[in-house]
N, C-alpha and C positions, 0 to 999 in steps of 0.2 A: 334506628341507633339511638344509644343512650346519648343525650347532650347535656350541656350546661347552657342555661337561658339568661342571655345578657343582649342588651343593645348598647351601642358605642356611640357616645356623643362627642362632638368637639373634634374629632380625628379618626380617621380609619384604620384598622388593623393592619399592620405591616406584616407579610409572612414572607419569609426567605428561606424555604424549606429544601436546604440541601441543592438547590439547583443552579443551573448556568444563569448567571446574571448578564441581562442582554447588554451588548455592547454594540454602537451604530457601526454598521461595516464600512469600510472605508470608501467602496466603490458604488455602494448603493444610492439610488435616486428614487424620485418618485414615479419613473419610467420602468424600474428595475423591481418589481414587487416579488419577483421570485428569486433574487439573489440571497442567499444564506448568510446569515452574519457570522457565524462559527467555522465553516468549511470552506476550505480554499477552492475560490474561482479566478479565473483569470480577466483580466480588464475587457478583453473581448475574443471572441473566437471560439472554436470546437476545442475541448480535450477530452481523452479518455485515459488508458492506461497511465498509473503512477509507473516512473521509470528511475531508476539511478537513485534509490534512497540512502543517502549517506552522510554520516556526520564527520565535520571535520573542523578543528580549531574554534569551536564554539558554535557553530552553524549547523542548522540541520536544512540539507540540500533537498528539494523536491524537483526532480525533473519529470516530464510527463508527455504523454503523445499530444501533439498541438499541429493546429492547422492555421498556420498565420494568413492564410488568405481568405477564410470564411468561416461561417458559423456550423458547417456540417463537415463529416469525416472527409479527409482527404489531404495531399501534401505532407503527409506525416513527417514531423519535425520533433526535436525535444525541446519543450518549453523549459523554465527555470525559475524557481522562486526559492528564497531562504529565509530561515527563520532562527529565532533564538530559543525559542519555546514551543515550536510545533504547532501554534495557534494565530500568532500574528505573522504575517507571511509579506515579504518586500518582492515583487515579481520583477524579474531580470529580463533581459533581451534574450531572444530565443539563443539557446545553447548550441544546437546541431541542426543545421537546415537541410533539408532535402536539396539535392544537387543534380545536375544533369550530366549523363555520361558521356563519354567520347565518341560514341556511335552518332550522337545527335540526335538520336531517335527515343532513347529510356532515359529514365531518371532512378535515382536511388532514393526511396524514402528511409527514414530513420525510424525502424520500427522498435518496438519493446527490448528492455534489456536491464543492465544494471550499471552500478559504478561502485569502484574501490579506491582505496588510499594505498598506493604502494609507497610505503615509508622507506626513506632514504632513496628514491628513485632507482630500485637495484634493475629494474627492466631496462632502464637507460631510455625509455621512451620519451622522457621530458629532457629538454636541455641539459647539459652538464652543468653542475652546480645547483640543480634543483633540490632543494631540500626534500619534500615530498611531492610525489606526482598524483594526480587526480585522473583516473583511467576511467572511461567509459566503455563497456560491452554492448554492443548492441546488434539487433538482426537488419543487415543491408538488404533491404526490400528493393529488388531491380523489377521495375513497371515499365510498360511501355501501353500507352491510351487504355488503362485500366487492366491490362492483362499482366500477371505475374510471370516473370521470366527465370527468376531466381531468388532464393533466400540464403542466406550465408550470415556468418557472425564476423563482426568487425570492430576495428578499436578507434577511440578517438581520446587524445588525451590534452591535459591542462596543467599548467605551472603557477596560475595565479587564482587557486581556490576555486576553480569553475568559472571564472568571469569570460575567458576565450579560450577557444579550443583549436586543436589541428587534428587532421586525419591522420592516421598512421598511413605510411607511404606504401606498405606492402598488404594493405588490406585486400580480400578478407584474410582473415587468419584461421577461419575454419569453416569448410564447405563440404557439405554430402552429395552435390549434384542434383539438387532437389529444389522445387520451390514451396515445400511445406517442411520447413525446419527452423525453429524461430525460438526468439524470448528467452537469451541466455541470462541465468543469473548466478552470479560469481561470488563465490565467498573465500577467505582465507581459513585452510584447515591446519590449524597450529601443531598438532601432534606429527605430522608430517611434512611441515614446512613446505606448503605447496598450495595453490589455488584451485578450487574446486569450481565446475560448471554443472549446472543442470538446464539443459535445453530440451525441447519437445518436438516430437515427431506427431503434429497434432491430430492428423488422420488415421495415426496407428495408435492412438491412446497410449503412448508411450513417451518417459522421460528417459534422456541419454545423460550419463555422467561422464565428464571429461575432467583431466589434469594437467596442470602446466606450472612449471618452475618460474615462467618469465611473461606470463600473460599472452605471449606471441606464438608460440609453439603449443599445440593442444592433443592431446592423445585420449581415445574413448576409453572408459575403464569398464562402464557396465551398465546395465537397461532395466528399468522398473516399469509396468505398466499391464493394461489390460485387466484392472481389478477395479471395483467400484462402480462408480457412474461413468456411462459411456454412451451416454445420450445425445453429447454434444462433442466436438473435438476437444483435445485437451489443449490448456494454454496456460501460460505465465506460471511455471513451476518456481518453486522456492523450497530449499531444505534449511532448517536451522534447528538449532539444540534449543529445548524449551524446558526451564524449571517444572518440577512437580510440587504442587503446593503442599506445605507441610511436611515436606520431605527433604532437609536441608541437605545439600549436595548431590541430590539427585535428579535427573533429568533424561528425557529420550529426546529422539529426533524425530521431527515431524515435517512431512513433505506435505506441501500446500499445492493443489491444483485447482486452475479454473476449467469449468467445463460445465455440465448441465444442472439444471433445478429440478426440484420435486415436482413442480407445476410444468407441464409439458409446453415446450416452446422457448422458455425462457433459459438464460443463462445464470451460474452460480459458482459457487464454490466447495470443495470437499478437501478433506486431509487424510493423512495415513500416518498412524503412530508406529515407529519403529527405531531400529539401532543403523548407524552408518560406522563402518570401518575403516574409512578413507577410500574405499574403493568400491563397496556395494551396501544398497540400501535394502534392508530386509524388515518385514513386518515384526512388531514386538510380539513374543511369544504370550504375552498377557493379552495381546490385541491381534490375533492371528488373522483376523479379517475385518473389515469394516463394518460400522454399526447395522449397517443394512445392505445385503448383497447388491441390491438395485441401486441404491442411491449412495453409499459411502457414509462417512463422517461429515456431516453437513457442517458447513463453517458459519452461514448465516441463512436462515429461513427467509429473510426478506429477498427481494428481488433486486435490491440497490446496492450491491458489493461484489464486485468482480475485480480481479486482476491486482489483489490484494498482494504485496512483498513486504519483505522486513526490511528495516536499516541495516546497513554496515557500519561497523567501526563505532558502535555506541560508546558513550563517556563510560567508564568505570562506576560511576555511581548508578547506572541502570541496572536494576537487577532482573528486569525481563524484557525478553525481545519486544519491539514495537511495529507495528505494521499499519500502512495506510491502502486505502481500496478506492477504486473509482464508484462512485454511487449513481449507478445509471444499469441500462439492461440494453442489450442490443436490439430485443424487441421493439423497444420505443425510442432509443437514444436521439435518432436524427429528428424527432418529432416533438421534444419538449419546447414548451411556448417561452422559451427565455431569448431575450436579446439585451444588448449584442453579444452574450457569451452562450456557450452551451456545455453543460457537464460542470461535475466537483469533485472534490475529494472528500474520503471519510474523515471523521475526527481520527486521531492517531488510537491506537489500540494496543494496550499492554497486553502480553497473551501468556498464558500458563497451563499447565496441566493439571487435572484435579483427579485423583484415585477415586473409582466409584464401583458398585458391584457389577457394572458392565464393561468395567475396565478404564483406562485412562482417557479422558474427555477433555476436550479444549474448553479454556476459561478465557475471556475475554472483557476487559475494562477499560472504557475510554480514559485516555490520559490527558485530564483537564487542569492540572495544576495551576494556580491562578484565578481561576475562572469560578471555583465553587465556593461558596459563600458558608460561613458556620451558620446552624440553624437558629433563627433569632425572630422572636415575636415583638411586636411594640403597640403600645395602647397607652394615648395619655390621659384618658377618663374614660370611666365605666360606671353605669347606673343601672338598675335593675328596675323595670317597669311591666306593666301589662302588654306592652306591645314588644316583648324581647323576640331576638331571634335567636335561633340555636346554632351554637358551634359544636361541633364533634369533640367527644370527650378527648378523643387522642390530642387533638389540636389544643384544647384547653389546659390539658396538663403540662403542656410545654409552654404556656404563657408565665412571664414574669409579674407576679402579682405584687403589687406594692400599696 
């Protein structure tokens, strides 16, 4: 490679090449060498799927699968953290705890789900006089000594911005008399003024779509499935409208599914591009099938991005959907050598679609506002001599020579 020959005297060359500048992780210590600086981790114990991603009144809420009792999977509850910028997080007390059932034998774990803001408290879930009601829709997983007895969908609600929660007295609100029905992802469908839920029958490789006017009564509308990757069960569905880059005003609906990975034995994510008319999700005519009949459209080729879901009710300034996923893989999740925590969340990703010769493809960009720095190089003094060292030409060209 061609280079300029220079040697630096009196000061070192300082290079900040559009990269994230390091910040000290608030919880990192000399004994926590694996705790990341930029990805959310709890102070202690196990986490997995992100849940209930919702924005309200200046705060991004991150709920997540959490074990309050240990550093391996178990006793699933919803942990909780909030942020003003999606990068600096304040961990709050556990939002929704596993609870014992009246039979005295079984417990109900709080499995994955979503959260929405019921503006005006139209569902009347929150007490009278509540301005807006935060509602969590989750899978109530009934377990007895490690045996799954049932999975159905339940509600909890908060009148104080997610700080305290009450279980809905008439739970569950949706059940199919099975122990394989989970991961409700709910969003407001404005054209028909209703709530829409996507939930999975994991062992049937299917997503079921439901509708509701009040979050309490649900009716099944349609089903989509048995396409793309079926090497692993389907989990954590989400359906969102995604803009097409460089085509103002145009968008498509994208259905995300957590399933298998191109490398056998691992889990990953796939997506389907299509249309949604308020009842049915159908594949886009310009994208009639997944990119690969075997693997589908791959969200992330790495092994550490799973169960990602989008934020509900983003501020008007947000031009693209934002997603967060779990950076881990079930193949080795319980064996990570980290103490006293285990598991982390991805950086937030802004997503869009890009038109290519192969159809509409997913584009993802980390949302790092405030952490990226302007490209800059600094050199106090410089002299040329026979012991010069090489600086690549592409770097030298960007130096501010004085």
